[in-house]
N, C-alpha and C positions, 0 to 999 in steps of 0.2 A: 521846357521844349530845346533849349541849349543840345541836351544830353542828346537827344531823339536825332536832333540833325548832325550831331558827331557819329552817332551810333550809324548813321544812313552814307553818309560820306567814307567811313571808312569801310563801312561793308561792299559798296559799289567798288570801292578804290582793290579791297580782298579780292571780290570776284574778278576784276579786271586781270588784276595778276594770276590768279589761277587760271582763266581763261588762256590768256598767252602762255603762262608755264606749261599748260595741256597740249595747245597747239604743237605741230608738228614741222612750222615753218624754220626755214635755213635761212643765215644771215649771209649776206644781204637779202633782204626781201624780195620778193618777185611782185612786178605789178599786181597780180591777183591775188597776191597775200596780203600786201597795202590796202586793197581795196575790200575785202573781209576784215580787217583786223579795224579799218575805217569806219564798216557799218557796226562792228560789233563794240566799237568805241561811243557810237551814236548810238545804240541801244541803250548802253551802260547810261551814258547822259541822262538819256530821256526818261529814264526807268527811274532815277536818282532827282531828275526834277519830278516827277509824278509824286515820289515818295516825299519828298520835302513840301510841297504842296497839300498835301494828305495830312502832314504833322504839323503845318501851319493852321490850316483851317481846321484841326481836331484842339490845337492850342486857344485858338480862338473862339472855338465853341465853347469850350470848358470857360474861360473866363468870362463869358457872357452869360451862361448858365449861373457861373459862381457870384455874378454881379444881380444878377436875377435874384438867386436866393436871397443872396444880403437884402436887398431891397425888399422883398417881400417881407425877410424875418422884422428889420425895421420899423416895416409898418404895422407888423403884428404887436410888435412890444410898444408903438405908440400906441394906439388902438385898445393895448391892456393896460396902460398907463393912464386914458382917458377914461376908462371903464372904472377903474379902482378909483380915480379921484372923484367920481360921480358918487361910487360908495361911500368912500370916506365922507362928501358933504351928505350924504341921507341919513348915513350911521349919524354922524354929529346934529342933526334935524331929530332924528328920534329922540336921541340920549338925553337931548335939550328937552325936549316935549316930556319924556318922562319924569324927569329930573324936578320940571317945575311944574307937575300937578300939584295942586293942593293937600291932594291927599298923601301924597309923597312927602310934600316940602313944604309946608306951610310957609315958612320965609323963605321959600323961592332957592336960594344957596344956602341952605344950612344942614341938605341932606349930609355930609359927611360926618359933622359932629353928632346928630341924630344915630348915624349908622354905629360909630363909633361906641357913646353910650349904650347902646343895646348888646352890642360883641362886648362890650367890658361887665355888662350887667349876665353876662352868660346865655340871651336868648339865642334863639337859631333862626332868627327872624323876626320880622314886624308883622307876619303875615297879611301884606300888602301884596296885591298882586303886582302892582308896580313895580317891585323890587326883583319878583323871578322874571318878568319881563325883560328889565334891565341886563340881569345876570345873563339871559338867553342870549341878548343884543351885545354884550360883551364877548361871550365864549365864541359867538360868530366871528367878531371882528378878531379874536385872536386865531381863530382858524385861519381865516386871510392872512393874517401876519403869516404865521407858521408855511401858509402854502406860496407865499412872496418871498421866500428865502432865496438868495442866491439872485432874485432880480433886481439888482440897485435901483432902478427906476421907480418900479413899486414899492420896495421899503423906504426911500425916501418919501415916498406921499404919507406911508401908514405910520411909521416912527411916529410923526408929529401926536399924531392922533392918539396912539398908544400912551406917549409921556400926557397928555393933556387931560386922559381918564384915569393914569395908574393908581392913584389914591384911593379914587371911588371904586376901582374893581377889587383892592384890596380887602378895601371896606366891606364888600358884596363878600368875597370869600369868607370875611371873619363871622358873619352871620347867617354862614352857610348858603347863600342865594346863588353862587358861582363856585365852579372845581378850580381849587388854587393850581390844581397840574391843567388842566386846561385852559388857565389863563396864564399860563407861564409868561406869553408874552409881552402881556404888561409888569409879571411881578418884576420883570428883569430891571425895568425904569423907575422902583420904588429907589427915593432918596435915602430913606431909613428906615431898612426893614422893621419889622416890631419884632420886637424882644418879649419873650414871656414873663421875665422879669418886672419889666415896665409895666405890664397890663397889672399883673398881681399890686405891683406898691398902687398905682393908681387905682 
């Protein structure tokens, strides 16, 4: 806005100087010339005032619009974060429900050991539909994590859940119930990536 004000003032001064230079008034000025120059000066000042007022109004309107857009963007981010938090709670509920099914995990929390044994035996899965459902659920969460890249608020909500289930996700990949590439969001949280030599040694 300051630049616009300076431009208006300089343009007004330049126009006034040009008008005086183009006039054929002789010096000293006659009373009639003084009147015409006075009217010319008043017209320039009035025009400059109108332009400065327009510049101020436009700048103020621009600030208000930016503030409104920032407010709307903040509301959208907040709403998206609330939705993500709800989705994370729903995911955890669904995942725990699958992990606690007797058909999937008779000992309630031994699913990781069971999956590891099956993978080391070279099985491609236990044939239990719950594993397939769990794999699809994890792939959905990985897609959500990929979509949230660049959104710090959503990422902070999703990453703890990824860490919590990273080991189970890796085991699901090992028995072919999930696509490792699709679960890359989980895989980056693996503390000790599995090695082929370790599996053979066991």
